[in-house]
mmCIF entry with sequence, helices, sheets and N, C-alpha, C, O atoms, coordinates in Angstrom:
data_MODEL
# 
_entry.id   MODEL 
# 
_entity.id                         1 
_entity.type                       polymer 
_entity.pdbx_number_of_molecules   1 
# 
_entity_poly.entity_id                      1 
_entity_poly.type                           'polypeptide(L)' 
_entity_poly.nstd_linkage                   no 
_entity_poly.nstd_monomer                   no 
_entity_poly.pdbx_seq_one_letter_code       MGRKFTKIDENFICEHCGNKVQKLGYTCRNHCNKCLYSKHVDINPRR 
_entity_poly.pdbx_seq_one_letter_code_can   MGRKFTKIDENFICEHCGNKVQKLGYTCRNHCNKCLYSKHVDINPRR 
_entity_poly.pdbx_strand_id                 A 
# 
loop_
_entity_poly_seq.entity_id 
_entity_poly_seq.num 
_entity_poly_seq.mon_id 
_entity_poly_seq.hetero 
1 1  MET n 
1 2  GLY n 
1 3  ARG n 
1 4  LYS n 
1 5  PHE n 
1 6  THR n 
1 7  LYS n 
1 8  ILE n 
1 9  ASP n 
1 10 GLU n 
1 11 ASN n 
1 12 PHE n 
1 13 ILE n 
1 14 CYS n 
1 15 GLU n 
1 16 HIS n 
1 17 CYS n 
1 18 GLY n 
1 19 ASN n 
1 20 LYS n 
1 21 VAL n 
1 22 GLN n 
1 23 LYS n 
1 24 LEU n 
1 25 GLY n 
1 26 TYR n 
1 27 THR n 
1 28 CYS n 
1 29 ARG n 
1 30 ASN n 
1 31 HIS n 
1 32 CYS n 
1 33 ASN n 
1 34 LYS n 
1 35 CYS n 
1 36 LEU n 
1 37 TYR n 
1 38 SER n 
1 39 LYS n 
1 40 HIS n 
1 41 VAL n 
1 42 ASP n 
1 43 ILE n 
1 44 ASN n 
1 45 PRO n 
1 46 ARG n 
1 47 ARG n 
# 
_struct_asym.id          A 
_struct_asym.entity_id   1 
# 
_struct_sheet.id               AA1 
_struct_sheet.type             ? 
_struct_sheet.number_strands   2 
_struct_sheet.details          ? 
# 
_struct_sheet_order.sheet_id     AA1 
_struct_sheet_order.range_id_1   1 
_struct_sheet_order.range_id_2   2 
_struct_sheet_order.offset       ? 
_struct_sheet_order.sense        anti-parallel 
# 
loop_
_struct_sheet_range.sheet_id 
_struct_sheet_range.id 
_struct_sheet_range.beg_label_comp_id 
_struct_sheet_range.beg_label_asym_id 
_struct_sheet_range.beg_label_seq_id 
_struct_sheet_range.pdbx_beg_PDB_ins_code 
_struct_sheet_range.end_label_comp_id 
_struct_sheet_range.end_label_asym_id 
_struct_sheet_range.end_label_seq_id 
_struct_sheet_range.pdbx_end_PDB_ins_code 
_struct_sheet_range.beg_auth_comp_id 
_struct_sheet_range.beg_auth_asym_id 
_struct_sheet_range.beg_auth_seq_id 
_struct_sheet_range.end_auth_comp_id 
_struct_sheet_range.end_auth_asym_id 
_struct_sheet_range.end_auth_seq_id 
AA1 1 PHE A 12 ? ILE A 13 ? PHE A 12 ILE A 13 
AA1 2 LYS A 20 ? VAL A 21 ? LYS A 20 VAL A 21 
# 
loop_
_atom_site.group_PDB 
_atom_site.id 
_atom_site.type_symbol 
_atom_site.label_atom_id 
_atom_site.label_alt_id 
_atom_site.label_comp_id 
_atom_site.label_asym_id 
_atom_site.label_entity_id 
_atom_site.label_seq_id 
_atom_site.pdbx_PDB_ins_code 
_atom_site.Cartn_x 
_atom_site.Cartn_y 
_atom_site.Cartn_z 
_atom_site.occupancy 
_atom_site.B_iso_or_equiv 
_atom_site.pdbx_formal_charge 
_atom_site.auth_seq_id 
_atom_site.auth_comp_id 
_atom_site.auth_asym_id 
_atom_site.auth_atom_id 
_atom_site.pdbx_PDB_model_num 
ATOM 1   N N  . MET A 1 1  ? -12.340 -20.623 7.402   1.00 0.00 ? 1  MET A N  1 
ATOM 2   C CA . MET A 1 1  ? -11.077 -20.093 6.899   1.00 0.00 ? 1  MET A CA 1 
ATOM 3   C C  . MET A 1 1  ? -11.004 -18.605 7.237   1.00 0.00 ? 1  MET A C  1 
ATOM 4   O O  . MET A 1 1  ? -11.947 -17.858 6.974   1.00 0.00 ? 1  MET A O  1 
ATOM 5   N N  . GLY A 1 2  ? -9.891  -18.180 7.815   1.00 0.00 ? 2  GLY A N  1 
ATOM 6   C CA . GLY A 1 2  ? -9.748  -16.795 8.224   1.00 0.00 ? 2  GLY A CA 1 
ATOM 7   C C  . GLY A 1 2  ? -9.449  -15.872 7.059   1.00 0.00 ? 2  GLY A C  1 
ATOM 8   O O  . GLY A 1 2  ? -9.074  -16.308 5.970   1.00 0.00 ? 2  GLY A O  1 
ATOM 9   N N  . ARG A 1 3  ? -9.624  -14.593 7.316   1.00 0.00 ? 3  ARG A N  1 
ATOM 10  C CA . ARG A 1 3  ? -9.321  -13.596 6.283   1.00 0.00 ? 3  ARG A CA 1 
ATOM 11  C C  . ARG A 1 3  ? -7.823  -13.525 6.064   1.00 0.00 ? 3  ARG A C  1 
ATOM 12  O O  . ARG A 1 3  ? -7.048  -13.535 7.021   1.00 0.00 ? 3  ARG A O  1 
ATOM 13  N N  . LYS A 1 4  ? -7.416  -13.455 4.817   1.00 0.00 ? 4  LYS A N  1 
ATOM 14  C CA . LYS A 1 4  ? -5.999  -13.375 4.486   1.00 0.00 ? 4  LYS A CA 1 
ATOM 15  C C  . LYS A 1 4  ? -5.589  -11.975 4.058   1.00 0.00 ? 4  LYS A C  1 
ATOM 16  O O  . LYS A 1 4  ? -4.403  -11.719 3.852   1.00 0.00 ? 4  LYS A O  1 
ATOM 17  N N  . PHE A 1 5  ? -6.554  -11.059 3.918   1.00 0.00 ? 5  PHE A N  1 
ATOM 18  C CA . PHE A 1 5  ? -6.252  -9.700  3.485   1.00 0.00 ? 5  PHE A CA 1 
ATOM 19  C C  . PHE A 1 5  ? -6.676  -8.732  4.573   1.00 0.00 ? 5  PHE A C  1 
ATOM 20  O O  . PHE A 1 5  ? -7.821  -8.764  5.023   1.00 0.00 ? 5  PHE A O  1 
ATOM 21  N N  . THR A 1 6  ? -5.770  -7.880  4.995   1.00 0.00 ? 6  THR A N  1 
ATOM 22  C CA . THR A 1 6  ? -6.066  -6.856  5.989   1.00 0.00 ? 6  THR A CA 1 
ATOM 23  C C  . THR A 1 6  ? -5.963  -5.506  5.317   1.00 0.00 ? 6  THR A C  1 
ATOM 24  O O  . THR A 1 6  ? -4.906  -5.142  4.800   1.00 0.00 ? 6  THR A O  1 
ATOM 25  N N  . LYS A 1 7  ? -7.061  -4.755  5.320   1.00 0.00 ? 7  LYS A N  1 
ATOM 26  C CA . LYS A 1 7  ? -7.079  -3.422  4.705   1.00 0.00 ? 7  LYS A CA 1 
ATOM 27  C C  . LYS A 1 7  ? -6.335  -2.443  5.615   1.00 0.00 ? 7  LYS A C  1 
ATOM 28  O O  . LYS A 1 7  ? -6.723  -2.234  6.764   1.00 0.00 ? 7  LYS A O  1 
ATOM 29  N N  . ILE A 1 8  ? -5.276  -1.852  5.097   1.00 0.00 ? 8  ILE A N  1 
ATOM 30  C CA . ILE A 1 8  ? -4.518  -0.847  5.840   1.00 0.00 ? 8  ILE A CA 1 
ATOM 31  C C  . ILE A 1 8  ? -4.481  0.408   4.985   1.00 0.00 ? 8  ILE A C  1 
ATOM 32  O O  . ILE A 1 8  ? -3.798  0.454   3.962   1.00 0.00 ? 8  ILE A O  1 
ATOM 33  N N  . ASP A 1 9  ? -5.216  1.423   5.410   1.00 0.00 ? 9  ASP A N  1 
ATOM 34  C CA . ASP A 1 9  ? -5.298  2.693   4.691   1.00 0.00 ? 9  ASP A CA 1 
ATOM 35  C C  . ASP A 1 9  ? -4.620  3.749   5.547   1.00 0.00 ? 9  ASP A C  1 
ATOM 36  O O  . ASP A 1 9  ? -5.231  4.296   6.465   1.00 0.00 ? 9  ASP A O  1 
ATOM 37  N N  . GLU A 1 10 ? -3.366  4.036   5.250   1.00 0.00 ? 10 GLU A N  1 
ATOM 38  C CA . GLU A 1 10 ? -2.628  5.008   6.046   1.00 0.00 ? 10 GLU A CA 1 
ATOM 39  C C  . GLU A 1 10 ? -1.635  5.772   5.176   1.00 0.00 ? 10 GLU A C  1 
ATOM 40  O O  . GLU A 1 10 ? -1.267  5.329   4.088   1.00 0.00 ? 10 GLU A O  1 
ATOM 41  N N  . ASN A 1 11 ? -1.210  6.926   5.677   1.00 0.00 ? 11 ASN A N  1 
ATOM 42  C CA . ASN A 1 11 ? -0.184  7.717   4.995   1.00 0.00 ? 11 ASN A CA 1 
ATOM 43  C C  . ASN A 1 11 ? 1.142   6.968   5.042   1.00 0.00 ? 11 ASN A C  1 
ATOM 44  O O  . ASN A 1 11 ? 1.397   6.211   5.979   1.00 0.00 ? 11 ASN A O  1 
ATOM 45  N N  . PHE A 1 12 ? 1.991   7.177   4.031   1.00 0.00 ? 12 PHE A N  1 
ATOM 46  C CA . PHE A 1 12 ? 3.330   6.605   4.068   1.00 0.00 ? 12 PHE A CA 1 
ATOM 47  C C  . PHE A 1 12 ? 4.273   7.439   3.211   1.00 0.00 ? 12 PHE A C  1 
ATOM 48  O O  . PHE A 1 12 ? 3.837   8.208   2.353   1.00 0.00 ? 12 PHE A O  1 
ATOM 49  N N  . ILE A 1 13 ? 5.556   7.278   3.451   1.00 0.00 ? 13 ILE A N  1 
ATOM 50  C CA . ILE A 1 13 ? 6.599   7.938   2.680   1.00 0.00 ? 13 ILE A CA 1 
ATOM 51  C C  . ILE A 1 13 ? 7.112   6.941   1.649   1.00 0.00 ? 13 ILE A C  1 
ATOM 52  O O  . ILE A 1 13 ? 7.478   5.821   2.005   1.00 0.00 ? 13 ILE A O  1 
ATOM 53  N N  . CYS A 1 14 ? 7.143   7.330   0.382   1.00 0.00 ? 14 CYS A N  1 
ATOM 54  C CA . CYS A 1 14 ? 7.623   6.453   -0.686  1.00 0.00 ? 14 CYS A CA 1 
ATOM 55  C C  . CYS A 1 14 ? 9.099   6.126   -0.459  1.00 0.00 ? 14 CYS A C  1 
ATOM 56  O O  . CYS A 1 14 ? 9.912   7.030   -0.262  1.00 0.00 ? 14 CYS A O  1 
ATOM 57  N N  . GLU A 1 15 ? 9.445   4.843   -0.487  1.00 0.00 ? 15 GLU A N  1 
ATOM 58  C CA . GLU A 1 15 ? 10.830  4.419   -0.294  1.00 0.00 ? 15 GLU A CA 1 
ATOM 59  C C  . GLU A 1 15 ? 11.714  4.765   -1.487  1.00 0.00 ? 15 GLU A C  1 
ATOM 60  O O  . GLU A 1 15 ? 12.939  4.765   -1.371  1.00 0.00 ? 15 GLU A O  1 
ATOM 61  N N  . HIS A 1 16 ? 11.102  5.060   -2.628  1.00 0.00 ? 16 HIS A N  1 
ATOM 62  C CA . HIS A 1 16 ? 11.867  5.338   -3.849  1.00 0.00 ? 16 HIS A CA 1 
ATOM 63  C C  . HIS A 1 16 ? 12.160  6.832   -4.029  1.00 0.00 ? 16 HIS A C  1 
ATOM 64  O O  . HIS A 1 16 ? 13.310  7.217   -4.240  1.00 0.00 ? 16 HIS A O  1 
ATOM 65  N N  . CYS A 1 17 ? 11.117  7.675   -3.945  1.00 0.00 ? 17 CYS A N  1 
ATOM 66  C CA . CYS A 1 17 ? 11.311  9.106   -4.229  1.00 0.00 ? 17 CYS A CA 1 
ATOM 67  C C  . CYS A 1 17 ? 11.135  10.019  -3.013  1.00 0.00 ? 17 CYS A C  1 
ATOM 68  O O  . CYS A 1 17 ? 11.440  11.209  -3.093  1.00 0.00 ? 17 CYS A O  1 
ATOM 69  N N  . GLY A 1 18 ? 10.650  9.484   -1.889  1.00 0.00 ? 18 GLY A N  1 
ATOM 70  C CA . GLY A 1 18 ? 10.494  10.290  -0.682  1.00 0.00 ? 18 GLY A CA 1 
ATOM 71  C C  . GLY A 1 18 ? 9.198   11.082  -0.609  1.00 0.00 ? 18 GLY A C  1 
ATOM 72  O O  . GLY A 1 18 ? 8.999   11.847  0.335   1.00 0.00 ? 18 GLY A O  1 
ATOM 73  N N  . ASN A 1 19 ? 8.313   10.914  -1.586  1.00 0.00 ? 19 ASN A N  1 
ATOM 74  C CA . ASN A 1 19 ? 7.033   11.618  -1.605  1.00 0.00 ? 19 ASN A CA 1 
ATOM 75  C C  . ASN A 1 19 ? 6.153   11.146  -0.444  1.00 0.00 ? 19 ASN A C  1 
ATOM 76  O O  . ASN A 1 19 ? 6.103   9.953   -0.144  1.00 0.00 ? 19 ASN A O  1 
ATOM 77  N N  . LYS A 1 20 ? 5.454   12.094  0.213   1.00 0.00 ? 20 LYS A N  1 
ATOM 78  C CA . LYS A 1 20 ? 4.497   11.735  1.258   1.00 0.00 ? 20 LYS A CA 1 
ATOM 79  C C  . LYS A 1 20 ? 3.172   11.386  0.579   1.00 0.00 ? 20 LYS A C  1 
ATOM 80  O O  . LYS A 1 20 ? 2.536   12.243  -0.033  1.00 0.00 ? 20 LYS A O  1 
ATOM 81  N N  . VAL A 1 21 ? 2.767   10.133  0.691   1.00 0.00 ? 21 VAL A N  1 
ATOM 82  C CA . VAL A 1 21 ? 1.553   9.639   0.053   1.00 0.00 ? 21 VAL A CA 1 
ATOM 83  C C  . VAL A 1 21 ? 0.424   9.661   1.078   1.00 0.00 ? 21 VAL A C  1 
ATOM 84  O O  . VAL A 1 21 ? 0.538   9.063   2.148   1.00 0.00 ? 21 VAL A O  1 
ATOM 85  N N  . GLN A 1 22 ? -0.656  10.346  0.749   1.00 0.00 ? 22 GLN A N  1 
ATOM 86  C CA . GLN A 1 22 ? -1.805  10.452  1.647   1.00 0.00 ? 22 GLN A CA 1 
ATOM 87  C C  . GLN A 1 22 ? -2.702  9.221   1.533   1.00 0.00 ? 22 GLN A C  1 
ATOM 88  O O  . GLN A 1 22 ? -2.817  8.624   0.463   1.00 0.00 ? 22 GLN A O  1 
ATOM 89  N N  . LYS A 1 23 ? -3.337  8.849   2.645   1.00 0.00 ? 23 LYS A N  1 
ATOM 90  C CA . LYS A 1 23 ? -4.283  7.735   2.586   1.00 0.00 ? 23 LYS A CA 1 
ATOM 91  C C  . LYS A 1 23 ? -5.476  8.116   1.725   1.00 0.00 ? 23 LYS A C  1 
ATOM 92  O O  . LYS A 1 23 ? -5.785  9.296   1.557   1.00 0.00 ? 23 LYS A O  1 
ATOM 93  N N  . LEU A 1 24 ? -6.140  7.106   1.183   1.00 0.00 ? 24 LEU A N  1 
ATOM 94  C CA . LEU A 1 24 ? -7.257  7.355   0.274   1.00 0.00 ? 24 LEU A CA 1 
ATOM 95  C C  . LEU A 1 24 ? -8.568  7.593   1.011   1.00 0.00 ? 24 LEU A C  1 
ATOM 96  O O  . LEU A 1 24 ? -9.421  8.336   0.527   1.00 0.00 ? 24 LEU A O  1 
ATOM 97  N N  . GLY A 1 25 ? -8.739  6.974   2.175   1.00 0.00 ? 25 GLY A N  1 
ATOM 98  C CA . GLY A 1 25 ? -9.961  7.181   2.936   1.00 0.00 ? 25 GLY A CA 1 
ATOM 99  C C  . GLY A 1 25 ? -11.061 6.183   2.631   1.00 0.00 ? 25 GLY A C  1 
ATOM 100 O O  . GLY A 1 25 ? -12.074 6.159   3.330   1.00 0.00 ? 25 GLY A O  1 
ATOM 101 N N  . TYR A 1 26 ? -10.889 5.356   1.605   1.00 0.00 ? 26 TYR A N  1 
ATOM 102 C CA . TYR A 1 26 ? -11.917 4.371   1.282   1.00 0.00 ? 26 TYR A CA 1 
ATOM 103 C C  . TYR A 1 26 ? -11.346 3.018   0.888   1.00 0.00 ? 26 TYR A C  1 
ATOM 104 O O  . TYR A 1 26 ? -12.081 2.031   0.864   1.00 0.00 ? 26 TYR A O  1 
ATOM 105 N N  . THR A 1 27 ? -10.070 2.945   0.583   1.00 0.00 ? 27 THR A N  1 
ATOM 106 C CA . THR A 1 27 ? -9.412  1.682   0.255   1.00 0.00 ? 27 THR A CA 1 
ATOM 107 C C  . THR A 1 27 ? -7.920  1.848   0.504   1.00 0.00 ? 27 THR A C  1 
ATOM 108 O O  . THR A 1 27 ? -7.473  2.940   0.857   1.00 0.00 ? 27 THR A O  1 
ATOM 109 N N  . CYS A 1 28 ? -7.158  0.804   0.329   1.00 0.00 ? 28 CYS A N  1 
ATOM 110 C CA . CYS A 1 28 ? -5.719  0.889   0.573   1.00 0.00 ? 28 CYS A CA 1 
ATOM 111 C C  . CYS A 1 28 ? -4.951  0.923   -0.744  1.00 0.00 ? 28 CYS A C  1 
ATOM 112 O O  . CYS A 1 28 ? -5.472  0.563   -1.800  1.00 0.00 ? 28 CYS A O  1 
ATOM 113 N N  . ARG A 1 29 ? -3.715  1.361   -0.654  1.00 0.00 ? 29 ARG A N  1 
ATOM 114 C CA . ARG A 1 29 ? -2.852  1.353   -1.835  1.00 0.00 ? 29 ARG A CA 1 
ATOM 115 C C  . ARG A 1 29 ? -1.420  1.075   -1.389  1.00 0.00 ? 29 ARG A C  1 
ATOM 116 O O  . ARG A 1 29 ? -1.042  1.341   -0.248  1.00 0.00 ? 29 ARG A O  1 
ATOM 117 N N  . ASN A 1 30 ? -0.640  0.537   -2.311  1.00 0.00 ? 30 ASN A N  1 
ATOM 118 C CA . ASN A 1 30 ? 0.749   0.224   -1.991  1.00 0.00 ? 30 ASN A CA 1 
ATOM 119 C C  . ASN A 1 30 ? 1.700   0.872   -2.990  1.00 0.00 ? 30 ASN A C  1 
ATOM 120 O O  . ASN A 1 30 ? 2.854   0.460   -3.107  1.00 0.00 ? 30 ASN A O  1 
ATOM 121 N N  . HIS A 1 31 ? 1.222   1.886   -3.711  1.00 0.00 ? 31 HIS A N  1 
ATOM 122 C CA . HIS A 1 31 ? 2.095   2.543   -4.677  1.00 0.00 ? 31 HIS A CA 1 
ATOM 123 C C  . HIS A 1 31 ? 2.079   4.056   -4.476  1.00 0.00 ? 31 HIS A C  1 
ATOM 124 O O  . HIS A 1 31 ? 1.124   4.620   -3.941  1.00 0.00 ? 31 HIS A O  1 
ATOM 125 N N  . CYS A 1 32 ? 3.145   4.689   -4.911  1.00 0.00 ? 32 CYS A N  1 
ATOM 126 C CA . CYS A 1 32 ? 3.280   6.138   -4.825  1.00 0.00 ? 32 CYS A CA 1 
ATOM 127 C C  . CYS A 1 32 ? 2.522   6.786   -5.980  1.00 0.00 ? 32 CYS A C  1 
ATOM 128 O O  . CYS A 1 32 ? 2.653   6.360   -7.128  1.00 0.00 ? 32 CYS A O  1 
ATOM 129 N N  . ASN A 1 33 ? 1.744   7.795   -5.685  1.00 0.00 ? 33 ASN A N  1 
ATOM 130 C CA . ASN A 1 33 ? 0.996   8.480   -6.746  1.00 0.00 ? 33 ASN A CA 1 
ATOM 131 C C  . ASN A 1 33 ? 1.865   9.458   -7.538  1.00 0.00 ? 33 ASN A C  1 
ATOM 132 O O  . ASN A 1 33 ? 1.400   10.029  -8.524  1.00 0.00 ? 33 ASN A O  1 
ATOM 133 N N  . LYS A 1 34 ? 3.111   9.657   -7.126  1.00 0.00 ? 34 LYS A N  1 
ATOM 134 C CA . LYS A 1 34 ? 4.027   10.542  -7.861  1.00 0.00 ? 34 LYS A CA 1 
ATOM 135 C C  . LYS A 1 34 ? 4.904   9.752   -8.837  1.00 0.00 ? 34 LYS A C  1 
ATOM 136 O O  . LYS A 1 34 ? 4.955   10.077  -10.024 1.00 0.00 ? 34 LYS A O  1 
ATOM 137 N N  . CYS A 1 35 ? 5.595   8.718   -8.345  1.00 0.00 ? 35 CYS A N  1 
ATOM 138 C CA . CYS A 1 35 ? 6.526   7.979   -9.211  1.00 0.00 ? 35 CYS A CA 1 
ATOM 139 C C  . CYS A 1 35 ? 6.015   6.581   -9.566  1.00 0.00 ? 35 CYS A C  1 
ATOM 140 O O  . CYS A 1 35 ? 6.643   5.882   -10.362 1.00 0.00 ? 35 CYS A O  1 
ATOM 141 N N  . LEU A 1 36 ? 4.892   6.166   -8.992  1.00 0.00 ? 36 LEU A N  1 
ATOM 142 C CA . LEU A 1 36 ? 4.243   4.871   -9.226  1.00 0.00 ? 36 LEU A CA 1 
ATOM 143 C C  . LEU A 1 36 ? 5.043   3.670   -8.723  1.00 0.00 ? 36 LEU A C  1 
ATOM 144 O O  . LEU A 1 36 ? 4.721   2.528   -9.050  1.00 0.00 ? 36 LEU A O  1 
ATOM 145 N N  . TYR A 1 37 ? 6.084   3.924   -7.930  1.00 0.00 ? 37 TYR A N  1 
ATOM 146 C CA . TYR A 1 37 ? 6.828   2.826   -7.313  1.00 0.00 ? 37 TYR A CA 1 
ATOM 147 C C  . TYR A 1 37 ? 5.893   2.081   -6.364  1.00 0.00 ? 37 TYR A C  1 
ATOM 148 O O  . TYR A 1 37 ? 5.116   2.703   -5.640  1.00 0.00 ? 37 TYR A O  1 
ATOM 149 N N  . SER A 1 38 ? 5.966   0.762   -6.365  1.00 0.00 ? 38 SER A N  1 
ATOM 150 C CA . SER A 1 38 ? 5.138   -0.014  -5.443  1.00 0.00 ? 38 SER A CA 1 
ATOM 151 C C  . SER A 1 38 ? 5.964   -1.107  -4.793  1.00 0.00 ? 38 SER A C  1 
ATOM 152 O O  . SER A 1 38 ? 7.013   -1.510  -5.294  1.00 0.00 ? 38 SER A O  1 
ATOM 153 N N  . LYS A 1 39 ? 5.466   -1.563  -3.683  1.00 0.00 ? 39 LYS A N  1 
ATOM 154 C CA . LYS A 1 39 ? 6.137   -2.611  -2.929  1.00 0.00 ? 39 LYS A CA 1 
ATOM 155 C C  . LYS A 1 39 ? 5.090   -3.654  -2.577  1.00 0.00 ? 39 LYS A C  1 
ATOM 156 O O  . LYS A 1 39 ? 4.077   -3.334  -1.955  1.00 0.00 ? 39 LYS A O  1 
ATOM 157 N N  . HIS A 1 40 ? 5.327   -4.900  -2.972  1.00 0.00 ? 40 HIS A N  1 
ATOM 158 C CA . HIS A 1 40 ? 4.377   -5.966  -2.670  1.00 0.00 ? 40 HIS A CA 1 
ATOM 159 C C  . HIS A 1 40 ? 4.516   -6.321  -1.200  1.00 0.00 ? 40 HIS A C  1 
ATOM 160 O O  . HIS A 1 40 ? 5.595   -6.700  -0.747  1.00 0.00 ? 40 HIS A O  1 
ATOM 161 N N  . VAL A 1 41 ? 3.421   -6.199  -0.454  1.00 0.00 ? 41 VAL A N  1 
ATOM 162 C CA . VAL A 1 41 ? 3.486   -6.381  0.996   1.00 0.00 ? 41 VAL A CA 1 
ATOM 163 C C  . VAL A 1 41 ? 2.551   -7.454  1.529   1.00 0.00 ? 41 VAL A C  1 
ATOM 164 O O  . VAL A 1 41 ? 2.405   -7.572  2.745   1.00 0.00 ? 41 VAL A O  1 
ATOM 165 N N  . ASP A 1 42 ? 1.909   -8.245  0.668   1.00 0.00 ? 42 ASP A N  1 
ATOM 166 C CA . ASP A 1 42 ? 1.015   -9.301  1.132   1.00 0.00 ? 42 ASP A CA 1 
ATOM 167 C C  . ASP A 1 42 ? 1.791   -10.368 1.893   1.00 0.00 ? 42 ASP A C  1 
ATOM 168 O O  . ASP A 1 42 ? 2.834   -10.834 1.434   1.00 0.00 ? 42 ASP A O  1 
ATOM 169 N N  . ILE A 1 43 ? 1.279   -10.749 3.051   1.00 0.00 ? 43 ILE A N  1 
ATOM 170 C CA . ILE A 1 43 ? 1.867   -11.840 3.813   1.00 0.00 ? 43 ILE A CA 1 
ATOM 171 C C  . ILE A 1 43 ? 1.443   -13.178 3.198   1.00 0.00 ? 43 ILE A C  1 
ATOM 172 O O  . ILE A 1 43 ? 2.240   -14.114 3.128   1.00 0.00 ? 43 ILE A O  1 
ATOM 173 N N  . ASN A 1 44 ? 0.204   -13.263 2.760   1.00 0.00 ? 44 ASN A N  1 
ATOM 174 C CA . ASN A 1 44 ? -0.334  -14.479 2.157   1.00 0.00 ? 44 ASN A CA 1 
ATOM 175 C C  . ASN A 1 44 ? -0.800  -14.199 0.731   1.00 0.00 ? 44 ASN A C  1 
ATOM 176 O O  . ASN A 1 44 ? -2.003  -14.104 0.491   1.00 0.00 ? 44 ASN A O  1 
ATOM 177 N N  . PRO A 1 45 ? 0.128   -14.066 -0.223  1.00 0.00 ? 45 PRO A N  1 
ATOM 178 C CA . PRO A 1 45 ? -0.294  -13.771 -1.604  1.00 0.00 ? 45 PRO A CA 1 
ATOM 179 C C  . PRO A 1 45 ? -1.063  -14.925 -2.224  1.00 0.00 ? 45 PRO A C  1 
ATOM 180 O O  . PRO A 1 45 ? -0.856  -16.085 -1.870  1.00 0.00 ? 45 PRO A O  1 
ATOM 181 N N  . ARG A 1 46 ? -1.955  -14.594 -3.156  1.00 0.00 ? 46 ARG A N  1 
ATOM 182 C CA . ARG A 1 46 ? -2.705  -15.625 -3.884  1.00 0.00 ? 46 ARG A CA 1 
ATOM 183 C C  . ARG A 1 46 ? -1.758  -16.403 -4.759  1.00 0.00 ? 46 ARG A C  1 
ATOM 184 O O  . ARG A 1 46 ? -0.772  -15.859 -5.256  1.00 0.00 ? 46 ARG A O  1 
ATOM 185 N N  . ARG A 1 47 ? -2.047  -17.667 -4.951  1.00 0.00 ? 47 ARG A N  1 
ATOM 186 C CA . ARG A 1 47 ? -1.193  -18.508 -5.795  1.00 0.00 ? 47 ARG A CA 1 
ATOM 187 C C  . ARG A 1 47 ? -1.861  -18.804 -7.089  1.00 0.00 ? 47 ARG A C  1 
ATOM 188 O O  . ARG A 1 47 ? -1.295  -19.500 -7.931  1.00 0.00 ? 47 ARG A O  1 
# 
């Protein structure tokens, strides 16, 4: 069975408040550290 989770640790701009979110360097995140807005981006979510 192949891996269903791909770790993507990169900078991004928050779609809600426009804050530039820096990558963590050791794990990934999908939420803004300023306004806590998050976007679910899993292609294969757990059921």
